[in-house]
A tleap script that builds the chain and sets N, CA, C and O, in Angstrom:
source leaprc.protein.ff14SB
mol = sequence {
  NMET LYS ASP VAL TRP ILE ALA GLY ALA GLY
  ILE VAL PHE GLY TRP LEU MET SER LYS THR
  TRP ASP ASP PRO GLY CYS ARG LEU GLY LEU
  VAL LEU PHE LEU VAL VAL THR ALA VAL MET
  VAL LEU THR PHE ALA LEU ALA VAL VAL GLY
  HIE GLY ARG GLN ASP GLU PRO PRO PRO ASP
  GLU ASP GLU ASP GLU PRO GLU GLU CARG
}
set mol.1.N position { 116.546 40.512 181.761 }
set mol.1.CA position { 117.058 41.779 181.276 }
set mol.1.C position { 118.567 41.897 181.512 }
set mol.1.O position { 119.291 42.525 180.739 }
set mol.2.N position { 119.021 41.265 182.617 }
set mol.2.CA position { 120.457 41.322 182.917 }
set mol.2.C position { 121.268 40.639 181.817 }
set mol.2.O position { 122.356 41.098 181.469 }
set mol.3.N position { 120.737 39.538 181.267 }
set mol.3.CA position { 121.458 38.824 180.208 }
set mol.3.C position { 121.604 39.676 178.953 }
set mol.3.O position { 122.606 39.577 178.244 }
set mol.4.N position { 120.606 40.510 178.681 }
set mol.4.CA position { 120.668 41.384 177.506 }
set mol.4.C position { 121.801 42.392 177.663 }
set mol.4.O position { 122.536 42.654 176.711 }
set mol.5.N position { 121.948 42.958 178.858 }
set mol.5.CA position { 123.025 43.922 179.115 }
set mol.5.C position { 124.391 43.255 179.000 }
set mol.5.O position { 125.325 43.832 178.445 }
set mol.6.N position { 124.501 42.038 179.527 }
set mol.6.CA position { 125.786 41.323 179.458 }
set mol.6.C position { 126.129 41.001 177.998 }
set mol.6.O position { 127.273 41.171 177.578 }
set mol.7.N position { 125.132 40.535 177.224 }
set mol.7.CA position { 125.374 40.218 175.818 }
set mol.7.C position { 125.731 41.481 175.032 }
set mol.7.O position { 126.635 41.461 174.197 }
set mol.8.N position { 125.026 42.569 175.299 }
set mol.8.CA position { 125.329 43.830 174.619 }
set mol.8.C position { 126.717 44.335 174.945 }
set mol.8.O position { 127.445 44.794 174.065 }
set mol.9.N position { 127.084 44.251 176.222 }
set mol.9.CA position { 128.424 44.687 176.623 }
set mol.9.C position { 129.487 43.810 175.964 }
set mol.9.O position { 130.537 44.311 175.562 }
set mol.10.N position { 129.226 42.516 175.852 }
set mol.10.CA position { 130.179 41.617 175.197 }
set mol.10.C position { 130.363 41.947 173.727 }
set mol.10.O position { 131.476 41.904 173.203 }
set mol.11.N position { 129.254 42.280 173.063 }
set mol.11.CA position { 129.333 42.636 171.639 }
set mol.11.C position { 130.107 43.937 171.462 }
set mol.11.O position { 130.979 44.035 170.598 }
set mol.12.N position { 129.784 44.935 172.283 }
set mol.12.CA position { 130.483 46.223 172.181 }
set mol.12.C position { 131.960 46.063 172.508 }
set mol.12.O position { 132.813 46.617 171.814 }
set mol.13.N position { 132.269 45.305 173.566 }
set mol.13.CA position { 133.667 45.096 173.934 }
set mol.13.C position { 134.414 44.360 172.831 }
set mol.13.O position { 135.559 44.697 172.530 }
set mol.14.N position { 133.779 43.355 172.222 }
set mol.14.CA position { 134.410 42.628 171.118 }
set mol.14.C position { 134.669 43.517 169.920 }
set mol.14.O position { 135.720 43.426 169.284 }
set mol.15.N position { 133.706 44.382 169.610 }
set mol.15.CA position { 133.876 45.314 168.498 }
set mol.15.C position { 135.017 46.291 168.775 }
set mol.15.O position { 135.859 46.530 167.909 }
set mol.16.N position { 135.042 46.856 169.989 }
set mol.16.CA position { 136.117 47.783 170.341 }
set mol.16.C position { 137.473 47.090 170.319 }
set mol.16.O position { 138.469 47.665 169.880 }
set mol.17.N position { 137.500 45.848 170.798 }
set mol.17.CA position { 138.759 45.117 170.828 }
set mol.17.C position { 139.247 44.845 169.402 }
set mol.17.O position { 140.446 44.928 169.137 }
set mol.18.N position { 138.337 44.524 168.487 }
set mol.18.CA position { 138.763 44.271 167.105 }
set mol.18.C position { 139.288 45.548 166.455 }
set mol.18.O position { 140.250 45.501 165.688 }
set mol.19.N position { 138.672 46.677 166.753 }
set mol.19.CA position { 139.147 47.946 166.196 }
set mol.19.C position { 140.487 48.340 166.820 }
set mol.19.O position { 141.364 48.859 166.131 }
set mol.20.N position { 140.641 48.099 168.091 }
set mol.20.CA position { 141.884 48.445 168.775 }
set mol.20.C position { 143.019 47.546 168.311 }
set mol.20.O position { 144.151 48.007 168.167 }
set mol.21.N position { 142.734 46.271 168.074 }
set mol.21.CA position { 143.777 45.326 167.685 }
set mol.21.C position { 144.329 45.656 166.306 }
set mol.21.O position { 145.479 45.334 166.007 }
set mol.22.N position { 143.524 46.296 165.461 }
set mol.22.CA position { 143.994 46.680 164.129 }
set mol.22.C position { 145.024 47.798 164.188 }
set mol.22.O position { 145.828 47.943 163.268 }
set mol.23.N position { 145.014 48.584 165.244 }
set mol.23.CA position { 145.949 49.698 165.389 }
set mol.23.C position { 147.159 49.216 166.199 }
set mol.23.O position { 147.018 48.923 167.387 }
set mol.24.N position { 148.341 49.128 165.583 }
set mol.24.CA position { 149.509 48.611 166.316 }
set mol.24.C position { 149.865 49.430 167.555 }
set mol.24.O position { 150.389 48.886 168.527 }
set mol.25.N position { 149.590 50.714 167.527 }
set mol.25.CA position { 149.923 51.543 168.675 }
set mol.25.C position { 149.046 51.268 169.882 }
set mol.25.O position { 149.437 51.552 171.014 }
set mol.26.N position { 147.856 50.713 169.648 }
set mol.26.CA position { 146.922 50.454 170.753 }
set mol.26.C position { 147.018 49.034 171.290 }
set mol.26.O position { 146.420 48.728 172.321 }
set mol.27.N position { 147.752 48.168 170.618 }
set mol.27.CA position { 147.839 46.775 171.063 }
set mol.27.C position { 148.440 46.665 172.461 }
set mol.27.O position { 147.939 45.912 173.296 }
set mol.28.N position { 149.490 47.397 172.712 }
set mol.28.CA position { 150.134 47.335 174.021 }
set mol.28.C position { 149.181 47.813 175.111 }
set mol.28.O position { 149.108 47.212 176.182 }
set mol.29.N position { 148.456 48.885 174.841 }
set mol.29.CA position { 147.493 49.383 175.814 }
set mol.29.C position { 146.391 48.384 176.079 }
set mol.29.O position { 145.972 48.216 177.224 }
set mol.30.N position { 145.908 47.710 175.035 }
set mol.30.CA position { 144.854 46.704 175.198 }
set mol.30.C position { 145.358 45.516 176.007 }
set mol.30.O position { 144.678 45.049 176.921 }
set mol.31.N position { 146.532 45.034 175.675 }
set mol.31.CA position { 147.090 43.898 176.406 }
set mol.31.C position { 147.334 44.275 177.865 }
set mol.31.O position { 147.037 43.488 178.764 }
set mol.32.N position { 147.866 45.457 178.106 }
set mol.32.CA position { 148.098 45.908 179.469 }
set mol.32.C position { 146.788 46.023 180.243 }
set mol.32.O position { 146.714 45.615 181.402 }
set mol.33.N position { 145.755 46.577 179.607 }
set mol.33.CA position { 144.453 46.694 180.244 }
set mol.33.C position { 143.894 45.321 180.601 }
set mol.33.O position { 143.388 45.135 181.707 }
set mol.34.N position { 143.974 44.363 179.689 }
set mol.34.CA position { 143.437 43.028 179.954 }
set mol.34.C position { 144.204 42.316 181.063 }
set mol.34.O position { 143.599 41.636 181.892 }
set mol.35.N position { 145.521 42.463 181.089 }
set mol.35.CA position { 146.323 41.817 182.134 }
set mol.35.C position { 146.024 42.430 183.499 }
set mol.35.O position { 145.850 41.703 184.477 }
set mol.36.N position { 145.962 43.762 183.574 }
set mol.36.CA position { 145.677 44.423 184.848 }
set mol.36.C position { 144.275 44.065 185.339 }
set mol.36.O position { 144.073 43.839 186.532 }
set mol.37.N position { 143.316 44.014 184.431 }
set mol.37.CA position { 141.956 43.638 184.809 }
set mol.37.C position { 141.909 42.209 185.331 }
set mol.37.O position { 141.235 41.943 186.326 }
set mol.38.N position { 142.606 41.293 184.686 }
set mol.38.CA position { 142.622 39.903 185.134 }
set mol.38.C position { 143.253 39.774 186.524 }
set mol.38.O position { 142.760 39.022 187.365 }
set mol.39.N position { 144.334 40.504 186.760 }
set mol.39.CA position { 144.988 40.459 188.075 }
set mol.39.C position { 144.063 41.033 189.153 }
set mol.39.O position { 143.985 40.488 190.254 }
set mol.40.N position { 143.368 42.119 188.848 }
set mol.40.CA position { 142.463 42.717 189.828 }
set mol.40.C position { 141.285 41.800 190.139 }
set mol.40.O position { 140.867 41.702 191.292 }
set mol.41.N position { 140.748 41.130 189.126 }
set mol.41.CA position { 139.643 40.197 189.352 }
set mol.41.C position { 140.112 39.021 190.197 }
set mol.41.O position { 139.401 38.590 191.105 }
set mol.42.N position { 141.289 38.503 189.913 }
set mol.42.CA position { 141.831 37.393 190.697 }
set mol.42.C position { 142.067 37.808 192.142 }
set mol.42.O position { 141.743 37.056 193.062 }
set mol.43.N position { 142.624 38.990 192.352 }
set mol.43.CA position { 142.859 39.494 193.709 }
set mol.43.C position { 141.544 39.667 194.457 }
set mol.43.O position { 141.443 39.300 195.627 }
set mol.44.N position { 140.549 40.215 193.801 }
set mol.44.CA position { 139.235 40.393 194.424 }
set mol.44.C position { 138.616 39.049 194.777 }
set mol.44.O position { 138.065 38.882 195.864 }
set mol.45.N position { 138.706 38.087 193.855 }
set mol.45.CA position { 138.122 36.766 194.113 }
set mol.45.C position { 138.803 36.093 195.294 }
set mol.45.O position { 138.130 35.488 196.128 }
set mol.46.N position { 140.121 36.187 195.382 }
set mol.46.CA position { 140.833 35.582 196.507 }
set mol.46.C position { 140.501 36.286 197.824 }
set mol.46.O position { 140.436 35.643 198.872 }
set mol.47.N position { 140.293 37.595 197.773 }
set mol.47.CA position { 139.940 38.326 198.985 }
set mol.47.C position { 138.539 37.952 199.461 }
set mol.47.O position { 138.299 37.849 200.664 }
set mol.48.N position { 137.627 37.750 198.538 }
set mol.48.CA position { 136.256 37.402 198.905 }
set mol.48.C position { 136.189 35.977 199.435 }
set mol.48.O position { 135.508 35.712 200.425 }
set mol.49.N position { 136.887 35.069 198.785 }
set mol.49.CA position { 136.857 33.668 199.196 }
set mol.49.C position { 137.603 33.484 200.514 }
set mol.49.O position { 137.271 32.580 201.281 }
set mol.50.N position { 138.587 34.309 200.789 }
set mol.50.CA position { 139.369 34.178 202.011 }
set mol.50.C position { 140.422 33.099 201.888 }
set mol.50.O position { 140.575 32.251 202.768 }
set mol.51.N position { 141.131 33.144 200.804 }
set mol.51.CA position { 142.165 32.138 200.540 }
set mol.51.C position { 143.187 32.110 201.667 }
set mol.51.O position { 143.728 33.146 202.053 }
set mol.52.N position { 143.445 30.922 202.189 }
set mol.52.CA position { 144.440 30.768 203.232 }
set mol.52.C position { 143.916 31.002 204.636 }
set mol.52.O position { 144.696 31.012 205.588 }
set mol.53.N position { 142.630 31.188 204.784 }
set mol.53.CA position { 142.057 31.427 206.101 }
set mol.53.C position { 142.016 30.110 206.870 }
set mol.53.O position { 141.641 29.075 206.319 }
set mol.54.N position { 142.397 30.149 208.122 }
set mol.54.CA position { 142.417 28.965 208.962 }
set mol.54.C position { 141.046 28.742 209.598 }
set mol.54.O position { 140.397 29.691 210.037 }
set mol.55.N position { 140.614 27.493 209.644 }
set mol.55.CA position { 139.365 27.159 210.321 }
set mol.55.C position { 139.608 27.101 211.821 }
set mol.55.O position { 140.678 26.700 212.278 }
set mol.56.N position { 138.591 27.509 212.582 }
set mol.56.CA position { 138.710 27.453 214.030 }
set mol.56.C position { 138.529 26.010 214.489 }
set mol.56.O position { 137.705 25.288 213.928 }
set mol.57.N position { 139.286 25.576 215.502 }
set mol.57.CA position { 139.101 24.214 215.987 }
set mol.57.C position { 137.729 24.090 216.663 }
set mol.57.O position { 137.208 25.068 217.200 }
set mol.58.N position { 137.159 22.905 216.635 }
set mol.58.CA position { 135.853 22.730 217.275 }
set mol.58.C position { 135.961 22.957 218.785 }
set mol.58.O position { 136.998 22.660 219.380 }
set mol.59.N position { 134.909 23.477 219.405 }
set mol.59.CA position { 134.974 23.726 220.848 }
set mol.59.C position { 135.057 22.423 221.633 }
set mol.59.O position { 134.545 21.386 221.211 }
set mol.60.N position { 135.711 22.503 222.779 }
set mol.60.CA position { 135.820 21.324 223.633 }
set mol.60.C position { 134.450 20.957 224.189 }
set mol.60.O position { 133.587 21.816 224.372 }
set mol.61.N position { 134.267 19.669 224.453 }
set mol.61.CA position { 132.980 19.225 224.991 }
set mol.61.C position { 132.815 19.648 226.443 }
set mol.61.O position { 131.687 19.735 226.928 }
set mol.62.N position { 133.911 19.913 227.148 }
set mol.62.CA position { 133.847 20.263 228.564 }
set mol.62.C position { 133.400 21.704 228.786 }
set mol.62.O position { 133.125 22.082 229.925 }
set mol.63.N position { 133.319 22.504 227.757 }
set mol.63.CA position { 132.970 23.915 227.924 }
set mol.63.C position { 131.511 24.113 228.320 }
set mol.63.O position { 131.165 25.150 228.886 }
set mol.64.N position { 130.650 23.137 228.031 }
set mol.64.CA position { 129.243 23.262 228.373 }
set mol.64.C position { 129.002 23.134 229.878 }
set mol.64.O position { 128.025 23.664 230.407 }
set mol.65.N position { 129.893 22.433 230.551 }
set mol.65.CA position { 129.719 22.220 231.991 }
set mol.65.C position { 130.343 23.364 232.768 }
set mol.65.O position { 131.402 23.859 232.382 }
set mol.66.N position { 129.708 23.801 233.866 }
set mol.66.CA position { 130.310 24.878 234.676 }
set mol.66.C position { 131.577 24.401 235.386 }
set mol.66.O position { 131.731 23.219 235.693 }
set mol.67.N position { 132.463 25.336 235.633 }
set mol.67.CA position { 133.718 24.976 236.285 }
set mol.67.C position { 133.485 24.699 237.765 }
set mol.67.O position { 132.681 25.365 238.417 }
set mol.68.N position { 134.202 23.705 238.282 }
set mol.68.CA position { 134.108 23.382 239.711 }
set mol.68.C position { 135.176 24.160 240.456 }
set mol.68.O position { 136.315 24.258 240.000 }
set mol.69.N position { 134.801 24.722 241.623 }
set mol.69.CA position { 135.768 25.493 242.412 }
set mol.69.C position { 135.975 24.884 243.739 }
set mol.69.O position { 136.757 25.398 244.539 }
savepdb mol mol.pdb
quit
């Protein structure tokens, strides 16, 4: 059922985009909307993936043994 919603949304979005592209006054708004959406998706994806996150070094083998005093 999820695929049907995605396909329907794609068809509706394509239809709206074709109607908007025919109107010269709406082209700038459409392009701006698509660019802002792409930047937001990229920012979200990088935040979720954790781009640039450093891995922790592996623990030392000596940590398992108790300290001698």
